[in-house]
N, C-alpha and C positions, 0 to 999 in steps of 0.2 A: 947896714944891720950888723956890721962886723963887731964881734965880741960882745953881743948883748943877747939876752933872752927875750923871747916873745912876751908881749904884754897884753892886757885886756884891750887896749887901744888897737893893737895889731889885729886881734881877733875881730873886733868891731869893724875895722876898715875892710877886712876880708869879707865879712858878712855883707857889707854894703856893695861889694862887687858881684855878689851872686845874681844871676839872671832871674828876673821875676816876670810873671806874665799873668794870665787869667787865673791860674791856680796858685795857691800859696806854695812857697818853698819851705819845707820843714827840714831843719838841721838838727841832727841828733848829736848831743854833746855829752861827754862824761863830766864829772864833777871836779875837774882840776880847777884850781883857784882862778886862773885867768878866764875861765868860762862862766864862773858863778860870782864874780866880783860885783861890788856895788856899781862900778862903771858900766858893766854889761846890763845889770838889772835895771838901771836907770834909763837905758836906751832900748829896752825891749819894745816899748810902745812905738818908737820910731821905726824899728825893724819891722814890726807887725804892719805898720802903715805901708811899708814898701813890699809887703807880701812875704816877709821872711819870718818864720815862726821857729822858736827854739823849743826843743824837747830834750829834757835832761834824763839820762839814765838814772836808775836808783844808785845810791851812794857807792856800793861796791858790787859791781855786776859785770865783770869781764866776760862772763858767758853770754850776756845779752848783746855784747858788741862784737859781732862776728869778724870784724876786720882787725880786732886787737891781735890775734895770733899772727896775722899776715904782717902787720906793722912791726911786731916783735922780731920776726925773722928778717925783714928788710932792714930794720935799724941795726940789728946785731951782726948780720952776716953780709948783707949786700951793700951796706953803707958803713963800713967800719970807722971812717973818719967822723969825728964828733963836731967839728966846726968848719965853716966855709967863709971865705973872705967877702963874698958878695951873695946877694939873694939869687942872682942868676946861676951862680955855681951850685948853690944849695938846690935849686929847682932842677938843675941838670942831674945832680946826684940822686935826687929822689926819683926822677923819671928813669934813670939808668938802673937804680935799685929795683924798681918795680918790674922793669923789662927783664932784668936778669932773673928775678924770682919767677916771673911768668914763663920764661924759657926753661927754667929748671922743672917747673910743674909739667910742661909739655913733654919733656923727655921721660917722665915716669910712666 
């Protein structure tokens, strides 16, 4: 994944990895283009059959997405680097960023 942005196909592949069981798994998404693309819309039925349902927030509603302020802090302060050579390094940085953020909250 070096040097490229995420695509709708990446989002779809991730959604297919979500665990499903007796209850449906509802995924709340904002309206960024990779979430609302034709690619994703055409595959919603396939996801629903697997027990994954997509719920889209209203067009502009950061106040409804409670995790948005947390992501903003983690991205801006805990993960100042903008790109990572491998997916493994990106995941490690995300985990580290959230752990650092959590530790800062505990100190308050």
